[in-house]
N, C-alpha and C positions, 0 to 999 in steps of 0.2 A: 461157701463162697463159689463153689463150682456151679451150683444151680443158678446163682445170681448172674454169673458170667455167661452161662448158656442162654438164659432168658434175655439178657441185655444184648448178646450177640444176635439172637433171633430178631429182636426188635430193630436193632441197627441195620441188619440186612434188609428186613422188610420195609423199613422206613426209606432206605436208599443210601445210607451212609453219609460220608462227608460231602459227596456230590449233591445230595438232596438238601443237606443243611446249608452248605455254602451257596447253593443255587436258589435258595428260598427268597422270593421277593419280600416276604414278611420279615426275614432277618435283616435284609438290606434296608428296608423301610425303618425298622426299629433302630438300626445303626445310625441312619441319617437323623432320625428324630432324637436319638440319644445325644448326638453331637449338638443339636440345636437347644436341648433343654438342660444339659449337664450343668451349665453355669448357674442356673436357677436353683439347683439342688445341692450345691457344694457344701451346704451346712448339714447334709445327711438326712434331710427331711424326706427324701425319696424312700428311705427305708421304712419310715412310719407309714407312708402311703402304701407301700408294698405289703406290710404286715396287716393293714386294714383291708386291702383289696384282694390279695391272693387267696385267702380262705374262701371267699365267696365265689371266685372263679373256679377254685378247686371243687366246690360243691356242685357248680354247674357241670363241670366235666364229669364228675362221678355220676351225676344224674343222667347225663347223656349216654355214658358208657353202660350204665345199668339198663337203660332202655334198649340199647343195641343188644346186650346180652340176653335180655328178656325175650328177644326173638329167636333165641337159640334152638328152640324146638319147632320153629315155624318153617314153612316152605321158603320164606325169605332167606333164612340162614342157609338152607340147603342150596338155594339158587346162587348165593354169593360165595359159598365155600368151594375150595378146589381151584387150582389154577389151570389155565389153558396151556397148551404146549409152547406157545410163543410168549407167555407171560412169565415174569420173574416171581411174582407173588399173586396170591388170590385176592379178590376184592375184600373178602373177610379179613385177611391178614393185613391188607393195606389200611383198612379203616381202623383195625386194632392197633397197628403201629402208629397211626396218626394220634389216637387217643393216648397211647403210651408216651409218645413224644410230648404231648400236651401236659401229661402228668409230670414227666421228667423236668420240663422247663419250669413249670410252676413250683415244683419242689426245690429246684436249684435257686430260683428267685427268692423263695421264702427263706431258705437256709442262709443265703447270701445276705438278705436283709436282716435276718435275726442276729448274725454275727457281726454286722457292720458297726455297731456301737464300739466294739473293741478297737477298730481302726480309728474312729473319730475320737474316742476317749484317749487314745495314745497321743494324738495331735494336741488335745487339750492339756494332757499331762505334761508334755514337753514345754508347752507355753507357760503353764502354771509354775513349773520349776525354773523358768527363765534361763533355759540353757543359752549359752552364748552361741548365737547363730552367725554363721557367715553367709554370704550370698549364695554359695553353692548348696548348703544345707537347706536354706529356705526354698530355693528353686526345686530341689528334689522332693521336698515336702509338698509343695504346691502341685508338682507333676503327679506325685503319688495320689494325692487327694483327687485330682481331676480324673485320673485313670480309674481309681476305685469307684468314684461316683458315676463315671461314664458306664462302666460295666453294669452297675446296679440299675441305671436308667434304661440301658438296652434290655436287660433281663425283664424288667417290669413292663416295658412297652411291648417286647416280643411276647410276653405272656398274654397280654390283652389282645394282640394281633392274632394269636393262636386260636382265639374264639372264632374269628372269621375264617382262618385257614381250615379248622376242623369242620366248621359248618359247610364250607365249600366242598370238602371231601365227602361229607355225608350227602350233600345235594347231588354231587356227581355220581355217587353210588346209587342213589335212588333214581336218578335219571337213567342210568344204564339198566337198572332193574325194570323201570317202566317201559323202556324201549324193548327189552326182552319179552315182557308180558304182552305188549302191543303186537309184536311180531308173532308171538305164539297164538294170540287171539285171531290175528289176520289169517294165519295158516289154518286154524280150526274152521274159520268161516269159509275158506277156499275149499277145504276138504268136504264140506257139507254140500 
């Protein structure tokens, strides 16, 4: 457990913590979209969609991370490793934290979708047993279903949006690397 907490703490610090998560436009966009689509998925069908979609997205993520790690022995990795004095994290750890975050969100979405039938089965069971409901119990049941479904919708939408977020991080990293190479090439031409 200690190693898990150490690695998670390192990821969370390099990712940017709560400030980065709550300041993410992708999380806010997923939240707004979740509000808009939750009523469509109150039957629990979002979970089936998540169980069909997330493994493919996870495969994409693993492939992208494998490509990044395959550069481990290259000049590219050496160029992005190590942080500058004024930086909190190195570009290498920044992109690694982005991939880790992508993995974490996908795993959470998949597990949440996987266990969701328990919640919906409970509602079906109480209906089948024809418990005597009063209006307060019905209201709490409806609110609970909405909240549970809303969280699931936000997780699946955020998972999909993380594709764009991670691609933007990779693009930004490569743009910085290209700028550094261009500057180095210009300096070499000036020296000649």
